[in-house]
N, C-alpha and C positions, 0 to 999 in steps of 0.2 A: 281653816288652814293654819298650820303652825307658822311661827316666824321663820323657822329654818326653811320650810317649803316655799314660803313667800320669797325668801332671798334667792333660792335656787331658780324660781320662776323668773325673777327680775334679771338674774344673770343670763338665763336662757334667752329672754327677750332682747337683752342688750346685744348679745352675740348675734342673734338673728338679724337685728336691724343693721348691725355693722356689716354683716356678710351680704345682705340682700338690698341695702340701700344703693341706688345707682350712683356710681362714682362720677364726679365732675372732672372732666379732663380739660378744664378751661385753660386757654392760653392767655398771653399778655400782649395787648395790641396798643401801639402808639398811633394815634390818629391826629392828622393835621387837616382839618376841614376848612372850607371857605364859608363866609358868612352869607346872610340872606337866604334866597331860595335854595342855594347849594347846601346850606346847613340843614334845611328841612328834610331833604331826602337822605343826607348822611346820617342824621339823627335816627331815622327809621331803621336804617341798617345797623347802627350801633345798638339800638334797643333790642333787636333780634339777637345780636351777638351776646349782649349782656344776659338775655334770658337763657342763653345756652351755657352760661357759666364762665364766659371770658371776662378777664379784667381789662378795663379800658382806661387809657390816659389820653386826654384831649389837650392839645396845645391851642390856645386861643389868644387873641389880641386883647390888650387892656381896654380898648375902645369898642370891643365887640357889642353889637346891638341885638344879636339873636342867641349867641352862645353864652349861657350863664356860667359864672365861675364856680358856683356850688351846684352839685347835682348828685342824685342817688345813682345815676347811670354811670358816671365816670369820675376819675380824679383829674383835676385840671391843672395845667401849667400855664400861667399867664405871662405873656411877654409884652413889654412896654411898646406902645406904638404912639408916635408923636402926634398924629393927626387922626381925627375921627373920619374913617373912610365913608361912613354913612353920609356925612355932610358933603363930602366931595361928590358922592353919587347923586345926592339930591340936586346939587347945582348942575351936574352933567345931564340928568334926566330932563330938567326944566329947559335947558338949552337945546337938547335934542328935539324935544316936542316943539319948541318955538321954531327951530330951523325947518322941521318937516312941515309945519303948518304954513310957513311963509313960502316954501317951495322955491323954484328958480333954478337956473342952469348950474349954479355952484353948490346945490344942496348936497350932492354926494361927497364933494371934497370937504365941505364944512362938517358933515357927519363923521367922515373918516378921521379928520383931524381931531375932533372931540373925543372919539373912541380911543384913538391911539394915545392921546394925552392922558386919559383916565387910566388906561392899562399901564402905561409907563409909570404913573404915580403909584399905582397899586404894587407893581413890582418893586419899586424903590422903597416903599414903606415896609414890605415884608423882607426885603433884603436887610434893612437895618435891624428888624426884629430878630431874624435868624442869626445875624452876625453877633448880636448880644448873647445869644445862647452859646455860640462857638467860643466866644471870648470869656465866658464864665466857666472856669474849670470845675467849680462845684456842681453846676448844672450838668455839664458834660458827664462828670463822674456819676451823678444821680441817674442820668439816662442810661449809661452803660451798666450800672449796677442793677437796674430794673430788669435786665435780660428780656427785653421784648422779643416776641416771636416774629413780628413783622411791623412795617409801617403801612398804614392805610391813609391815603390822601387823595384830594381832588386836585388834579394838575393844571387847572386853569391858571393858577399861579405856581411858581416853581419851588417854593421853600421846602415842601414835603419831599420832593424827589431828591433834593440836595441833602437833606437831613438823613434820608434812608441810606444814601451812598456814604455819608460821613460815618454813620453808625454801623455800616456793613450789614444791613438787615435786608431781608426779602421785602419786595415792594409790591403792594396791590393798589391799583388805581380805581377810584370810583369816578368814572370819567364819561364825558362826551366831548368837552372842550378842553384843549390844551393851551399852552402859552400863546400860540398863534394858530387859531383855527380849530378844525375838527380832528379828533384823535387818529382816525384811520390814515390820514395823509402822511404821517411819519412812521407808520407801522406796516401797513399793507400796500400791495400794488394798487395804484390809484390812477388809472388811465383818464386823462382829462378829456378824452373824446366822449365819454358817457357818464363820468362822475362829476356832478356839479360842485364847485367850490363854495363854501359858505359865504353868504353875502352877495353872490352873483345873481340870485333870483332865478336860477336856471333849473331845469329838470334833467332827467337822464336821456332825454331826446333833444339833441342839439343840432342845429344846422351849422353851416360853415362860420357865419358871423358870430353865432353864439359860442362856438368853440374858441374863437379868438378872444371873446369877452371872458370866457372861463380861464384861459391861460393868463390873461391880464390880471384877474383877481387872484390867481395862484401866485403870480409874481409879487403882488402886494403883500401877501402873507409871508412869502420868503424874505422879502425886504424887511418886514416888521420883525421877524425872528432874528435875522442876521444883524440888523443895525440898531434895533430898539430894545429887544429883550436880552439877547446874549451879552451885550456890553455891560448890562446892569450886574450880572453875576460873574463876569470873567475873573475879577480879582479874588472873589470868594472861592471859585473853583481852583484857582492857582494856589491860594494860600492854605486851604483846608482839606482839599481832596487830593490824595496821593496820585500823582500822574496827571493831575488836571482833569477837566471834564467840560462838556458842553451840555446844555439842557436837553437838546433833542436826543443825544446818545443816552442820557440818563433815563429819559422816557422809554426809549427802545429797549433798555435793560430791564424794565419792569417785568415781574413774573406773571402777573395776571391783570388783565384790563376788564374790570366790571363795567360794561358799556351800557349807558342808560338809553338804549334804543333797541329796536328789533326790526325785522324785515317785513312785519305787517305795516310798519310806519315808514321805514327807510327805503330808499331806492336800492335794488339789488346791486351788490358790488363784491369784489374780492375781499377776503378777510384772512385772519391768522388763527392758529390753534389756541393761542393764549388769550383770545378775545371771547368773553362770555357775555352774551346779550341778556340784560336784565331790565329792559324797558317795561315800565309799569310795576316794578317791584314794590312800590309804595302803596299799591292799590289792594284793598280788601273789600269784602262784601259790605254794603252800606249798613250803617247802624241807624236805629230809630232817631228821628229828629227830636230836639227839645219840644216840650208840649206846646209852647206858644208858637213856635215856628211851624210845627205840624198843623196846628189849627189854621194858620195863615195859608199854608200850602193847600190844605183841603178846601178852603173857601174858594179856590180858583175854579173848582168844578171841572167841566169837560175841556175848558180852554187851557188849563195847565199853567205852568210857571216858567218864567224866564229868569235865569240867574246871570249876573254880570259881576266880574271882578277883573282887575288889571294886575293881579299878583301882589307880591310882597313889597315891591319897590315903588310902585306908582300910587300915590295917595289920591291924586285928583288930576283930571284933564283941565285944560284952560276953561275959565268960567263960562265963556260964551258957548263953547262946545258942550259943556255939562248941561247948560240950560236947554240946548236943542235936544240932547239925548233924553233928558227928563220929560220934555214935552212930547216926544215920540212915545215913550213908555206910557204916558198918561192916556194916549189914544188907544192903546192895545187892550184887548179883552182879557189878556192874561194877567195874572199877578206877577209882580217883579220883585226880586230880592237883589239889592245892589250894594256891593261893598264899596263904600265911598267915604273918605275922611275929610273932604274939603267942605266948603260952605254949602249949606243946604240949598239946592236949586229952588228958585221961586216958582218954576213951572211944574214942580213935582205933583203927580197925581195921587189920589187916594189908594190906587192899586199898587203903589210902589213902597217897599219897605227898605229904608236906608240902614245899613249895619256897618259897624267897624270891623267885624269879623264874621265869617260864616263857616259852617261845617261843610266845606266845599265837596268833599268826596261823598258825604251822606246825602247832600242835595243832588249831586249828579246821579247817584244811585236811586233816587226816588222816582217812582213811575210817573209822577206829575210833571217832572221837568221836561220841557219841550226843546229848549235851546240854551246854549252856553255862550254868552258874549264874553270873549276873553282876548288877552293880548298875545297869546300863542307861546307862552313859556313851556319848556319841556315837560315839567310836572303836570301842568294843566292839560296839555295835549294828550299825554299818555293816559290821564284819568278820563278824559272825554272818550277815548277809544275803549278803555276798559268798561265803562258804564254805558257806552253806546248812545251818547248824546251829541247831536250835530252842533257845529260851532260857527258862530259869526265872529270872525277874527279882525282885530284892529292891532296890527303889529306896531311896536314903538321903537325897539332897538335890539341889539345883540342877535340872537338866533331866531327871533320870533317870526320874522318874515319867512325864513326857510322852513320852519316847522309848519306854519299854516299853509305854505305852498304845497307841502307834501300831502296834507289832508285835503286841500282843494283839488289836487290832481287825482285823488282817489274818490272825488265826488262827495266828501263827507263834511266839507266846510266851504264857506264863502268868506273871502277876505276883502276888506276895504282899507286902502292906504290911508294913513292918518291925514295926509294933505287933502284927501277926497271926502273925509267924513263931514257930513252936515246933516241937518234934520231930514232932508229928502233921501239922501243915499242910505242913511242909517235905517230909516223906516222901510225903504224898499228891500234892503238886504235882510232885515229882520223878518219881513213877511215872506220873502222867498224861502228862507231856511225853514220857517215854520210850516208853510203850506205846500212846498214841493216835497212830496213823500220820498223822493229819491235820496235826499240828504240823510234822512233817518235810516232808510234801508241800507245805504252804503256804510254809515258809521256802525250800524249794528252788525253788518257782515264783518267789518274789521274787528269788532268786539269778539265775535265768535271765533275768528281766526286767532286772535291774540290769546284767548282763554284756552284754546285747544293745544295744550302743551303737556308733556308727560309729568313734569314737576313745575311748580310755580317759579317765577323769576326770583323771588326772595329765597326759596330753597336752593336755587342755583348759586346765588350770591354767597350764601352762608357756606355751602359745600366747598366752593373754591377758595374762600378765605381759610377755612379749616384745612383744606388740602395743602395749601402753602405752608401752614403751620406744621402739619404732619411730616412733610417732606423737605422742610427747610428751604422752600423755594420751588420753582417749576422751570428750571433751566432748560429741560428737554423740550419745552413747548415754545421756547424763544428762538426766533430766527437770528442767525449771525450775519444776515445780509447787510445790516447797518454798518458793519466793520469794513465793508468793501468800499474801495474808491468808486465814485460815480461811473467812471468809464468801464470798470470791471463789472459793476452791477448791470449795466446795459450791454455788456459784451462788446463794447466798442473796440477794445484792444484785440479781441479775437477777430472781429470783422476786419480791422486794419491789417492784422497779420495775414489773414486769408486772402484779402485783396492784394496785399503785397506779393504773396506767394503766387497767386494766379497771374498777376501782372508780370512778375519775373519769368514765369513759365511761358506766357504768351510772347514776351520779348525774346526769350531764348529760342522759341520756335521760329519767330520771324527772323532772328539773326542767323539761324541754321539755314533757313530757306534762302535768305539773301546770299549767304556764303556759297551754297550749292549753285544758285543761279549764276553768281559771278564767276565761279569756277568753270561752269559749263560754257559761259560766254567766252572766257579766255581760251578754252580748248578749241572752240569753233573758230575764233580769230587766228589761232596758231595754225590750224589746218588750212585755212584760206590763204594765209601768207606763204 
């Protein structure tokens, strides 16, 4: 082939590649995630968006313990935070565990006080961080010049929703929890007669006393939002947001809610068209285990494996409880893989492998795994459903009790309160979940229901993020009900007017009859005289 022909062929191939290479229509996303387990699932969504060609910018705190500053996945913007929130969380967790183990009539109030104090501190820290962004004109200009297509945030704390409003960008929420409670309660009709409030420990079947309790817990959340959360951000809304704002209205203005739940897990309830259920979106078919771990699992034989982890935040339970749990594991015929970072228990058996980290999803998806001992975090519960592994739950704080309660109601889990956990109760619970076949049958039925979807939860999540990009928002899916006064929302003004009209009509009729009766009586008296 001559050099002339070679050049022609090279040009032809270049044109062909230009014409037929798929074009990347990537958008630009500004993400403001939360740390800890919230970051774990946000990162999985960001990885999928990055793989589809989208450019990502992540705002992180300087004291972040999970969100790295440098990443091939995103460009980071680091904001200064005065206090390491992980340290605050550590102190909070230890205090919560101590209070629950001690028990007593004031336990609820002590736990609630500790939780409210932690959340208030978290809001204050992020308030200061975001205020620094707003006061830095160079940073503000950089954000505006980047021409982001949307803001993606976790609204358990409020800075992301305020930033979206300030930049006038569409807002997508990766959500289950908001600044005060569960997301549905500020968005969709939520009758307290059959929709349990988080923290109440109730199901969707409530008697009269339970409905009173449900209303009480709802009042606590309203109080928390009105008097503890809103005041933190009031001056920011007044100073930086044209026309002012409040956090609940900003949440209600969000274009899409990517809701980390589904109705295989959740109790049935009213919802809205801009709520997209992506429960279990982080789950994928299990991958092969590392060779050493696979060998350990296979050594279990027909008895199988127990796995135990209390999530990303709890490193260890109190020492005496850890010793009791280890002694129970030592008696079991199963092999045990236990994620534990505290002191090595002296009662540990040869069948138990202590690890700092475990490939949780791959272990849950392994056919040898018989039971999952867990704290009941949203991620772990959804993964247990996806892989069909029954759960022995030990809830510690936040949403964990409510999560495990839902699984327990469906016959797929057994829950032991932290105050009740000891060697005997733990052993009995473990044996019950392993040997009563109904637990495995029920969780596997939930797994089949969860997997039977036309598209995967991750595909749904990515579709709706890109949908908001394509259409510059999703206003047509948002209700305007939140703009109505409460008395108009419940039609109390209509009822009042109708009652007034009916009352006026009835009074008019009575007045006419009285007038006619009086007139007739006067005529009779006149004739008689």
